[in-house]
VOKE-276159 format. One record per residue (C-alpha): residue in three letters; y, z, x. Coordinates in pm, 1 decimal. Layout:
VOKE-276159
> ALA | Y | Z | X
...
end
This chain:
VOKE-276159
> MET | -3840.9 | -1876.1 | -565.0
> LYS | -3846.2 | -1550.5 | -758.3
> SER | -3752.9 | -1565.7 | -1125.5
> TRP | -3507.3 | -1296.4 | -1234.2
> GLN | -3441.3 | -1162.4 | -1583.2
> VAL | -3064.6 | -1167.9 | -1619.9
> VAL | -2903.7 | -862.3 | -1776.7
> GLY | -2536.8 | -880.0 | -1878.9
> ILE | -2321.0 | -567.6 | -1868.6
> ASP | -1968.0 | -531.6 | -2006.9
> VAL | -1808.0 | -224.5 | -1847.3
> SER | -1517.4 | -23.0 | -1988.0
> LYS | -1362.7 | 308.2 | -1885.1
> GLU | -1590.0 | 538.0 | -2088.1
> THR | -1894.8 | 325.7 | -2175.5
> PHE | -2073.8 | 1.5 | -2089.7
> ASP | -2265.3 | -240.0 | -2313.2
> VAL | -2586.5 | -403.2 | -2194.9
> SER | -2753.7 | -725.3 | -2311.1
> ARG | -3097.7 | -804.5 | -2170.8
> GLY | -3198.7 | -1072.6 | -2423.0
> VAL | -3122.1 | -1214.2 | -2765.9
> GLY | -3092.7 | -918.0 | -3003.3
> GLU | -3160.9 | -667.1 | -2721.4
> HIS | -2847.8 | -460.6 | -2682.3
> LYS | -2766.9 | -100.1 | -2595.4
> TRP | -2463.3 | 95.3 | -2477.3
> PHE | -2447.6 | 387.9 | -2236.2
> ASN | -2184.5 | 628.9 | -2108.2
> ASN | -2015.2 | 519.7 | -1787.8
> ASP | -2139.1 | 818.8 | -1587.5
> GLU | -2440.4 | 932.1 | -1385.9
> GLU | -2638.0 | 1024.4 | -1697.7
> GLY | -2572.6 | 682.3 | -1849.9
> PHE | -2671.4 | 511.5 | -1524.0
> ALA | -3004.4 | 695.5 | -1522.7
> GLN | -3070.5 | 597.0 | -1884.4
> LEU | -2994.7 | 234.8 | -1800.5
> MET | -3246.0 | 238.5 | -1514.4
> SER | -3524.8 | 331.6 | -1756.2
> TRP | -3427.4 | 39.6 | -1984.1
> LEU | -3390.9 | -231.8 | -1720.0
> PRO | -3681.8 | -471.7 | -1661.1
> GLU | -3846.7 | -457.1 | -1318.0
> ASP | -3716.3 | -802.7 | -1224.0
> ALA | -3360.7 | -738.8 | -1348.2
> HIS | -3064.6 | -931.3 | -1213.2
> VAL | -2761.3 | -742.1 | -1341.2
> VAL | -2442.2 | -944.8 | -1389.0
> MET | -2109.3 | -775.3 | -1466.1
> GLU | -1739.0 | -851.8 | -1450.7
> ALA | -1495.7 | -715.3 | -1192.3
> THR | -1306.1 | -503.1 | -1445.8
> GLY | -1052.7 | -316.5 | -1233.7
> THR | -1234.0 | -24.3 | -1072.1
> TYR | -1448.6 | 74.3 | -1370.2
> TYR | -1748.4 | -132.3 | -1260.2
> LEU | -1767.2 | 4.1 | -904.5
> ARG | -1965.7 | 324.5 | -961.7
> LEU | -2230.6 | 144.9 | -1167.2
> ALA | -2251.6 | -146.9 | -922.9
> ASN | -2296.4 | 89.0 | -627.1
> TYR | -2551.9 | 297.2 | -819.1
> LEU | -2765.3 | -10.0 | -895.1
> TYR | -2726.6 | -151.8 | -543.7
> ASP | -2841.6 | 177.0 | -389.2
> ARG | -3155.5 | 153.4 | -603.8
> GLN | -3226.4 | -201.8 | -484.8
> ILE | -3136.9 | -367.4 | -814.9
> ARG | -3001.5 | -720.9 | -772.0
> VAL | -2634.2 | -710.2 | -878.1
> SER | -2371.6 | -981.8 | -915.9
> VAL | -2004.5 | -923.3 | -991.9
> VAL | -1814.4 | -1221.2 | -1132.9
> ASN | -1450.1 | -1301.6 | -1200.7
> PRO | -1354.0 | -1218.3 | -1563.2
> ALA | -1152.4 | -1542.2 | -1586.9
> VAL | -1467.4 | -1745.7 | -1517.4
> VAL | -1659.0 | -1566.7 | -1794.5
> SER | -1363.5 | -1611.8 | -2030.9
> TYR | -1361.3 | -1988.7 | -1975.6
> PHE | -1740.4 | -1996.3 | -2014.7
> ALA | -1703.1 | -1820.0 | -2352.0
> ARG | -1452.1 | -2085.2 | -2461.3
> MET | -1694.0 | -2355.6 | -2354.8
> LYS | -1952.7 | -2190.7 | -2582.0
> LEU | -1690.1 | -2192.4 | -2863.4
> LYS | -1703.5 | -1814.9 | -2906.5
> ARG | -1457.0 | -1720.2 | -3181.9
> ALA | -1497.6 | -1342.2 | -3177.0
> LYS | -1474.6 | -1078.4 | -2906.0
> THR | -1655.0 | -744.1 | -2906.1
> ASP | -1813.4 | -543.9 | -2624.8
> PRO | -2172.3 | -631.0 | -2730.9
> MET | -2076.5 | -999.5 | -2757.5
> ASP | -1905.6 | -986.7 | -2417.1
> ALA | -2223.2 | -844.1 | -2262.5
> GLY | -2418.5 | -1128.9 | -2419.5
> VAL | -2175.8 | -1390.8 | -2285.3
> ILE | -2198.6 | -1239.9 | -1935.9
> ARG | -2579.4 | -1258.3 | -1959.0
> LEU | -2563.4 | -1623.1 | -2070.0
> TYR | -2329.9 | -1704.7 | -1781.4
> GLY | -2568.9 | -1537.2 | -1537.7
> GLU | -2849.2 | -1754.5 | -1674.6
> TYR | -2630.6 | -2066.7 | -1661.5
> ASP | -2493.5 | -2031.6 | -1308.2
> ASP | -2655.9 | -1926.6 | -980.5
> VAL | -2424.5 | -1631.3 | -917.3
> ALA | -2426.9 | -1478.6 | -571.6
> PRO | -2550.2 | -1121.8 | -514.0
> TRP | -2288.0 | -849.9 | -469.2
> GLN | -2260.2 | -606.2 | -179.2
> PRO | -2049.7 | -289.8 | -159.5
> VAL | -1717.4 | -311.0 | 20.9
> GLU | -1668.9 | -99.9 | 332.9
> LYS | -1472.3 | 218.3 | 266.8
> ILE | -1187.0 | 112.5 | 494.5
> PHE | -1127.1 | -198.8 | 282.2
> ILE | -1129.0 | 11.8 | -33.7
> GLU | -855.3 | 225.8 | 121.2
> LEU | -659.0 | -77.2 | 238.4
> ASN | -681.2 | -237.7 | -105.5
> GLN | -561.9 | 85.8 | -264.2
> LEU | -263.8 | 94.0 | -28.0
> ASP | -190.3 | -271.2 | -102.0
> SER | -208.7 | -213.4 | -479.9
> HIS | 16.0 | 90.8 | -446.7
> LEU | 264.9 | -115.4 | -246.0
> VAL | 269.4 | -386.9 | -513.1
> GLY | 336.0 | -121.4 | -777.7
> LEU | 622.6 | 27.7 | -579.6
> GLN | 781.0 | -315.0 | -533.2
> LYS | 755.8 | -384.0 | -906.3
> ASP | 922.3 | -48.3 | -978.0
> LEU | 1200.2 | -136.0 | -733.6
> ASN | 1254.6 | -474.7 | -897.8
> ARG | 1287.6 | -306.6 | -1238.4
> VAL | 1544.0 | -57.1 | -1104.3
> VAL | 1743.9 | -334.0 | -935.2
> GLY | 1739.8 | -533.1 | -1258.0
> ARG | 1869.0 | -234.6 | -1456.6
> LEU | 2144.0 | -179.1 | -1199.2
> GLU | 2255.3 | -540.9 | -1224.3
> ALA | 2264.2 | -519.8 | -1604.3
> LEU | 2454.8 | -188.5 | -1592.9
> ASN | 2716.8 | -329.3 | -1356.1
> HIS | 2799.9 | -599.3 | -1611.6
> CYS | 2889.1 | -343.0 | -1877.8
> VAL | 3251.8 | -271.8 | -1967.4
> THR | 3190.4 | 104.0 | -1953.2
> ILE | 2946.7 | 253.3 | -1703.7
> ASN | 2801.5 | 603.2 | -1733.8
> GLU | 2836.0 | 768.8 | -1395.0
> PHE | 2516.1 | 975.4 | -1420.8
> THR | 2306.6 | 667.6 | -1507.3
> LEU | 2458.7 | 469.4 | -1221.1
> THR | 2406.7 | 748.5 | -967.7
> ASP | 2049.9 | 815.6 | -1082.7
> LEU | 1955.3 | 446.7 | -1059.0
> HIS | 2097.8 | 426.9 | -706.1
> THR | 1894.4 | 737.9 | -618.1
> GLN | 1578.6 | 577.9 | -757.1
> GLN | 1648.9 | 260.6 | -562.3
> ALA | 1694.1 | 445.1 | -233.3
> ASP | 1381.5 | 653.9 | -296.3
> LEU | 1167.2 | 350.0 | -377.9
> GLU | 1294.0 | 158.5 | -74.5
> GLN | 1199.3 | 454.3 | 146.3
> ARG | 855.6 | 485.7 | -13.6
> ILE | 792.3 | 112.4 | 25.9
> LYS | 870.4 | 132.9 | 397.3
> ALA | 639.1 | 435.0 | 431.8
> CYS | 358.5 | 254.3 | 245.4
> GLU | 400.6 | -62.0 | 452.8
> LYS | 386.7 | 147.0 | 769.5
> GLU | 72.1 | 330.1 | 658.0
> LEU | -96.0 | 1.9 | 559.8
> ALA | -6.8 | -155.3 | 894.7
> ASN | -116.6 | 152.6 | 1093.1
> ARG | -452.8 | 178.4 | 913.9
> THR | -513.6 | -194.8 | 960.4
> ARG | -427.8 | -190.8 | 1332.3
> GLU | -635.1 | 125.2 | 1380.2
> HIS | -953.8 | -40.4 | 1255.3
> PHE | -888.6 | -408.3 | 1331.1
> SER | -669.9 | -412.8 | 1640.9
> ASP | -851.8 | -715.3 | 1787.2
> LEU | -799.7 | -927.2 | 1475.4
> TYR | -440.1 | -811.5 | 1450.5
> ASP | -366.9 | -914.4 | 1809.1
> LEU | -534.2 | -1252.4 | 1757.3
> LEU | -323.3 | -1323.8 | 1449.0
> MET | -2.9 | -1209.9 | 1616.5
> SER | -65.0 | -1465.6 | 1892.8
> ILE | 13.1 | -1740.8 | 1638.6
> ARG | 383.6 | -1823.8 | 1635.4
> GLY | 513.3 | -1786.1 | 1281.3
> ILE | 276.7 | -1510.3 | 1173.6
> GLY | 442.7 | -1169.3 | 1169.6
> SER | 307.2 | -817.1 | 1127.0
> LYS | 310.0 | -812.1 | 743.9
> THR | 137.7 | -1149.2 | 721.0
> ALA | -125.9 | -1049.9 | 980.0
> VAL | -203.0 | -729.7 | 788.7
> MET | -238.7 | -916.3 | 458.7
> PHE | -471.3 | -1172.4 | 619.6
> ILE | -703.3 | -892.5 | 736.5
> VAL | -695.2 | -702.3 | 407.9
> LEU | -756.6 | -1001.3 | 180.0
> THR | -1024.5 | -1163.9 | 397.8
> ARG | -1194.0 | -825.1 | 464.6
> GLY | -1164.5 | -883.0 | 833.4
> PHE | -1245.1 | -1255.0 | 798.6
> THR | -1587.4 | -1184.7 | 646.2
> LYS | -1517.6 | -1261.0 | 276.4
> PHE | -1436.0 | -1633.5 | 303.3
> PRO | -1650.5 | -1874.6 | 509.1
> SER | -1368.1 | -2124.2 | 556.8
> ALA | -991.3 | -2160.4 | 561.1
> LYS | -1015.3 | -2408.2 | 272.7
> LEU | -1173.4 | -2151.4 | 41.2
> PHE | -917.0 | -1890.0 | 137.9
> ALA | -632.5 | -2132.9 | 67.6
> ALA | -784.0 | -2195.9 | -274.7
> TYR | -803.7 | -1819.6 | -333.1
> LEU | -433.9 | -1786.3 | -250.5
> GLY | -343.4 | -2070.2 | -483.5
> LEU | -218.5 | -2293.1 | -200.7
> SER | -461.4 | -2576.8 | -262.8
> SER | -327.0 | -2893.0 | -423.2
> PHE | -352.2 | -2961.7 | -797.3
> LEU | -321.3 | -3304.8 | -958.7
> SER | -272.4 | -3361.2 | -1332.1
> GLN | -370.2 | -3716.4 | -1424.7
> SER | -565.8 | -3875.0 | -1706.4
> GLY | -595.0 | -4240.2 | -1800.5
> THR | -275.7 | -4446.0 | -1795.3
> SER | -44.4 | -4211.3 | -1989.6
> VAL | -79.9 | -3872.8 | -1819.3
> LYS | 53.6 | -3883.3 | -1463.9
> GLY | 168.8 | -3531.1 | -1385.3
> ARG | 335.0 | -3437.5 | -1059.6
> GLY | 117.2 | -3280.4 | -794.0
> GLY | 157.3 | -2918.6 | -695.1
> ILE | -35.4 | -2606.2 | -597.6
> THR | -252.3 | -2401.3 | -831.1
> LYS | -67.3 | -2066.3 | -775.7
> MET | -379.2 | -1885.6 | -901.5
> GLY | -426.6 | -1638.1 | -617.5
> ASN | -248.9 | -1358.4 | -435.5
> SER | 123.9 | -1423.8 | -479.8
> ARG | 241.0 | -1178.7 | -212.2
> LEU | 58.7 | -1341.3 | 80.8
> ARG | 152.7 | -1679.3 | -60.0
> GLN | 518.7 | -1575.7 | -38.4
> LEU | 472.1 | -1433.6 | 311.8
> LEU | 310.0 | -1757.4 | 428.8
> TYR | 585.7 | -1958.8 | 266.3
> MET | 840.4 | -1763.4 | 472.8
> ALA | 618.3 | -1783.3 | 783.2
> ALA | 614.7 | -2161.1 | 744.6
> LEU | 993.4 | -2168.0 | 786.7
> THR | 956.4 | -2000.7 | 1127.3
> ALA | 646.8 | -2195.8 | 1230.7
> LYS | 822.7 | -2525.9 | 1159.4
> HIS | 1059.0 | -2454.6 | 1448.7
> HIS | 856.7 | -2236.8 | 1690.7
> ASN | 489.7 | -2335.3 | 1644.0
> ARG | 443.4 | -2666.3 | 1827.2
> ALA | 148.4 | -2788.0 | 1620.9
> CYS | 327.7 | -2699.6 | 1296.2
> LYS | 650.5 | -2859.4 | 1417.1
> GLU | 478.6 | -3187.4 | 1505.8
> PHE | 292.7 | -3179.3 | 1174.0
> ALA | 617.2 | -3119.2 | 984.4
> ASP | 791.0 | -3402.9 | 1167.9
> ARG | 512.2 | -3646.7 | 1074.7
> LEU | 528.2 | -3543.3 | 709.3
> LYS | 906.6 | -3579.0 | 708.2
> GLU | 880.6 | -3931.0 | 857.5
> ASN | 638.1 | -4016.8 | 577.0
> GLY | 901.6 | -3917.5 | 322.4
> LYS | 750.8 | -3586.1 | 207.5
> PRO | 998.8 | -3343.6 | 44.8
> PRO | 1077.9 | -3005.5 | 214.2
> LYS | 873.9 | -2798.4 | -31.9
> VAL | 561.8 | -3008.4 | 22.9
> ILE | 611.2 | -2978.1 | 399.8
> ARG | 639.1 | -2597.6 | 384.4
> ILE | 322.0 | -2570.8 | 174.7
> ALA | 138.9 | -2799.2 | 418.0
> ILE | 252.1 | -2582.3 | 711.5
> ALA | 136.3 | -2269.2 | 526.0
> ASN | -207.6 | -2427.6 | 494.0
> LYS | -201.8 | -2515.9 | 863.7
> LEU | -120.9 | -2152.4 | 948.5
> ILE | -425.3 | -2046.5 | 745.8
> ARG | -643.2 | -2286.7 | 945.1
> GLN | -500.2 | -2155.2 | 1271.1
> ALA | -562.7 | -1795.1 | 1160.2
> PHE | -926.8 | -1867.4 | 1077.2
> ALA | -973.0 | -2060.5 | 1403.1
> VAL | -852.2 | -1780.8 | 1632.9
> CYS | -1030.8 | -1503.1 | 1443.1
> LEU | -1364.9 | -1678.1 | 1404.8
> LYS | -1361.9 | -1799.2 | 1767.7
> GLU | -1223.1 | -1463.7 | 1885.2
> GLU | -972.2 | -1641.0 | 2111.3
> LYS | -595.2 | -1602.0 | 2112.0
> TYR | -394.2 | -1898.5 | 1991.5
> SER | -305.5 | -2153.8 | 2257.1
> GLU | -80.6 | -2450.8 | 2196.6
> ALA | -282.8 | -2641.7 | 2455.5
> PHE | -573.5 | -2655.9 | 2208.2
> ALA | -370.9 | -2679.1 | 1885.2
end
C-alpha cells in the first residue's frame, strides 16, 4: 500500500491556505497563478484534502485532478466535528487547513473525481429553483403580514402581487427546464422511475439529479441516510429515553416530495399498500408509516434503475 503525505487546504473565494505538516503553512491566490505556485510546493506523494466549500474549491480540485494529484473533498460538517473532538478553541484559515490535514491523516478519505458537466448544470438549475422558491415564500409571508394591517398601501400590495406572479411563473419555467434537461440526458432512468406507482415527474427528476444518475450512492440505504430519512434513536442509560425519529440531515426538498409520494403509494402501489397495512396492524402511527413507505420507494427506485428493468408488482 502506498503511503501518502496528506496536505490540508482551506479554500476561500480569493485565496486558499495550505498545511503540509506541523509548522509548514503557506497561502496562495485562488487562481491559475496560485495553482501553479502550489504545484511547485506540493510533495511528490501528496494527497490533497479539502472541504466542499460551495463552488470555490472546484477549480483547484479539477486543476489538481488533471495533473494526477490525489484529491479528496470532504464534508465541512465532518471536519467541524473533528475539530471539536480535538478541542480546537480558535478558528483561522491556517488552523482550518491544519485541521483538514489532521482529519485526512486520521481517516481513510476516498479520492474525489470531477462531476460530469451535465450534473453541474442540473445542480445549478436545482439550486436556482430552491432560491426562487425561497424568494416566493418571503413574498407570500410579506403579503400575509400586509393583509393583517389596518391600513394597506395600494402600491405595496400591487407590487407584492406582481412579484408573486412573476416568481410563480419563473419557478414553473425553471422546473420545466430542469425536467427537460434531465429527460434529454437520462430518458431511460426517467422512464424506469416513472414506472413506479407513487413517483411523479418532479420526484423522478430529483432522484436522478441527487444520485447523479444512480452512480453516487452504492445502495438505497446510503441514499436514505443522505436524505435524512434514516431512523435516529436518542437513548442513554436508564434516564434518557428519547423518542425515535429521522435525522432530517439531508436534502429537504426530495424528502418532502417523497413524503407526498408516500401518500399516493400507500393507496396505488401494491407493495407499499401491503407494507402500510402491516405497519398499521402493528400499531404504528401514520407519520411512521409514511416515512417507512418513503424508504420503500427509495428501495424500489434503486432496484429498477440498477437492474435496468421497469417496476413490476409481480416481483415487488
